[in-house]
C-alpha positions as CSV (number, residue, x, y, z in Angstrom):
1,M,-0.1,0.1,0.1
2,S,1.2,3.5,-0.8
3,L,0.7,6.9,0.1
4,T,0.5,9.8,-2.7
5,Y,2.1,13.0,-1.4
6,G,2.1,16.3,-3.3
7,S,0.5,17.4,-6.4
8,G,1.5,17.7,-10.1
9,S,5.1,17.4,-10.9
10,N,6.0,17.4,-7.1
11,Q,4.2,14.4,-6.4
12,T,6.0,11.5,-4.2
13,I,4.8,7.9,-3.6
14,I,5.7,6.9,-0.5
15,R,5.3,3.3,1.1
16,V,3.0,2.9,4.0
17,D,4.9,0.1,5.3
18,R,8.1,2.3,5.8
19,I,6.2,5.1,7.5
20,A,4.9,2.5,9.9
21,D,8.2,1.0,10.5
22,T,9.7,4.4,11.8
23,L,6.9,5.5,14.1
24,P,7.5,4.8,17.6
25,S,4.9,1.8,18.9
26,Q,2.9,4.5,21.2
27,L,2.3,6.7,18.3
28,S,1.1,4.2,15.9
29,L,-1.3,2.8,18.2
30,I,-3.3,5.9,18.1
31,L,-3.2,6.5,14.3
32,P,-6.6,5.1,14.1
33,T,-8.1,7.5,16.7
34,L,-5.8,10.4,15.3
35,H,-7.8,9.8,12.1
36,A,-11.1,9.5,13.2
37,L,-10.9,12.6,15.2
38,S,-8.8,14.9,12.8
39,G,-11.4,14.0,10.1
40,C,-12.6,11.1,7.8
41,D,-15.4,9.6,6.1
42,S,-17.6,9.9,9.1
43,T,-16.6,13.1,11.0
44,S,-15.8,16.6,9.6
45,K,-12.6,18.0,9.2
46,I,-11.4,19.6,12.4
47,C,-7.4,20.2,11.4
48,T,-5.1,18.5,9.1
49,K,-3.7,15.3,9.7
50,L,-0.2,16.3,9.8
51,T,-1.2,19.0,12.6
52,A,-2.9,16.4,14.5
53,L,0.2,14.4,14.5
54,K,2.3,17.3,15.6
55,S,-0.1,17.6,18.1
56,A,0.0,14.2,19.4
57,C,3.7,14.1,19.2
58,T,3.7,16.6,22.2
59,E,2.4,16.0,25.5
60,N,-1.1,15.6,24.1
61,I,-0.6,12.1,23.1
62,Q,-1.6,10.7,26.6
63,F,-5.0,11.8,25.8
64,L,-5.6,9.5,23.0
65,E,-3.9,6.3,24.3
66,T,-7.3,4.9,25.7
67,F,-9.9,6.4,23.6
68,H,-10.5,3.1,21.2
69,E,-10.8,1.2,24.8
70,H,-14.7,0.3,25.8
71,P,-16.2,1.7,27.7
72,F,-16.7,5.3,26.0
73,T,-16.9,7.8,29.0
74,E,-17.3,11.4,29.4
75,S,-13.7,11.9,30.2
76,K,-12.6,10.4,27.0
77,A,-14.7,12.8,25.1
78,K,-13.5,15.5,27.0
79,Y,-10.0,14.5,26.1
80,A,-10.7,14.1,22.8
81,E,-12.0,17.7,22.4
82,F,-9.0,19.2,24.5
83,F,-6.7,17.3,22.0
84,L,-8.6,18.7,18.9
85,V,-8.6,22.1,20.4
86,K,-4.8,22.2,21.0
87,S,-4.7,20.7,17.3
88,L,-6.6,23.4,15.8
89,Q,-5.1,26.6,18.0
90,P,-2.3,25.5,20.4
91,K,-1.7,28.9,21.1
92,F,-4.8,29.6,23.1
93,K,-5.2,28.0,26.6
94,A,-8.3,26.7,25.9
95,Y,-9.9,23.2,27.1
96,T,-13.2,23.1,25.2
97,F,-14.3,24.5,21.8
98,D,-16.9,26.9,23.6
99,E,-13.4,28.5,25.5
100,L,-11.7,28.5,21.8
101,R,-14.5,30.3,20.4
102,Y,-14.5,33.1,23.0
103,K,-10.8,33.5,23.0
104,I,-10.6,33.7,19.0
105,Y,-13.6,36.4,19.3
106,H,-12.1,38.5,21.8
107,S,-8.4,38.3,20.4
108,N,-9.9,40.0,17.1
109,S,-8.6,43.5,16.8
110,T,-11.9,44.2,14.7
111,Y,-14.7,46.0,16.5
112,I,-17.9,44.5,16.0
113,D,-21.0,47.1,16.9
114,M,-23.6,44.2,18.5
115,K,-26.4,46.8,17.7
116,K,-25.8,46.6,14.1
117,I,-26.0,43.0,13.7
118,P,-29.3,41.8,13.1
C-alpha cells in the first residue's frame, strides 16, 4: 500500500509500511484515533492530519492512548475535545471549543458593533 504526497510534478509516492516502521509504537497505536478525530469519511475535518500528528507527538498523546477502549466515557470525550482544540489552536489556553471560540472572538482586533447585527 502506498500514499501519494504532493501534487503535479511534485508528487511523491511513499510506501505506508516504511512510514509505519519508523513510528514509535505508542504513536502507531493512536493513528486510527487520530484519523477519526481529525477528520475522515464519518467525521468533519477539524484540522489537517499533519497538525493533529504534530499535536499528538507532544504532551497531548496521553489523551488518545485509551480512546479506542471500551467503555467510552465522558472523560474520554473531554480529552478528545481538548486534543482537537490544541490541534486547531495550540497558542490559546482553552480546553473546550466554546472556550476557544470565546478567546478567538476576543482576540480579534476588529470591533464589531453588536447593535448593527440583525
